[in-house]
C-alpha positions, 0 to 999 in steps of 0.5 A: 500500500505504501509503495503505491502511495509513494508512486502516486505522490512521486509521479504527481510531483514529477509531473508538476515540477517540470511545467515551467522549466526549460528543455534540455538535458535532464538531471534527476536525483533519486536520493530520497527514493533510495532512502525510502526503499532502504527503510521498506527493505529493512522492515521486510527483512526484520519481519521475515528473519527473526533474531536467533536465541531470544525468548518469544515474548522478548522478540515480539516486544523488541520487534514491535518497538523496532517496527514502530520506530521505523514506521515513525521515521517513514511517516516523517519522511512522507510528511516532509515530502508531501509538504515540500520540506524534502524536494526531489529535483526534476528539471531540464538543465540549461544547454550551452547550444541553445542558451541566450542568457536572457533569463538570468540576473547575474552572469559571470566568471569567478573564483571561489573564495569561501564556502560556508554552511548555514543551518535552520532547524524546524521543531515539531509538536512531538519533539522531533527536529529536522535541520535544513543545511544550506550553503553560501558560496563567495566568488571573486568576479573575474569577468561579468557580462550581466548583473551588478558592479560588485566584485565580490558575489555571494551565491546562496543555496538551500541544500536541496537535491537541486543545489549545485555542488561547488568545491574549492578545487582551483578551477574557475566557474561560469555562473548564472544566477537569479535574485529570488526568495527561498522556496523552503518555508523554514529557511524563508522565515529566517532569511526573508527577501530576495537572494542571489541563488543558483541550482543545477537547472541553471547553466553553471560550468566548471573550468574543469570541463574545458571544452564546454567552458571555453565555448560558453565564454566565447558565446558570452563575449559575442552576445555581450561585447561590453562586459560589466565594469566591476568595482571592489578589490581592484580599486583598493590601491587607489584608496590606500594611495589617497589615504597616504597622500592625506597623511603626508599632507597632514604631517607636512602641515604640522611640520610647517606650523612648528617651524613658524612657531619656532621662528616667532 
């Protein structure tokens, strides 16, 4: 019965999740499905293969507690899945051949400086807790074709199966991102408003994929011949120079005043 219920739920979820996404290569995560199947398998094995050398009453007591615990876990997973707390990722990923980059707020080439995790915990009435783990990836922009003039850009993700897995591996990344609110209800409570976000359904390419990466850069240079002039670290030398000039003028003025005072 639960298998049929899961098939119906996941089938409906998959159909509704693809309505507004672009068509291209498909990326699907089945992590949640494997997890649920694992629980069903354990329950079936426990029921068919009783533990050896235990008195019947003790065995029945232990088995009842074990099945109840596993049923509670499965129920929690089903509730979270149905209410959207856990989301399987069904989308059509972007394709460099057909991409026109019009649907993005930010398009840039960057180097990862830092990856931080953030956690949001939801507490249930029965005392259970569920922790959502998201990421904040900080990039230093090398070249930007669309977006703000910021040199340092932070990309947020909610940690769902749709999240793009960034790693600090020495490679640059081509990033596309949009300003939008979190879809996760609990994270939205803690972090309201719009944030710059991306996922596997958008076009994100590591420099490790050299051929695709170079092709994307060439296409962007043709589509946007006038890149965005970013501001940030590259202007720090000017600030220091101005500060040094101000200090030098101040010292010179003090020395001049002291000389005049001595002369008088």
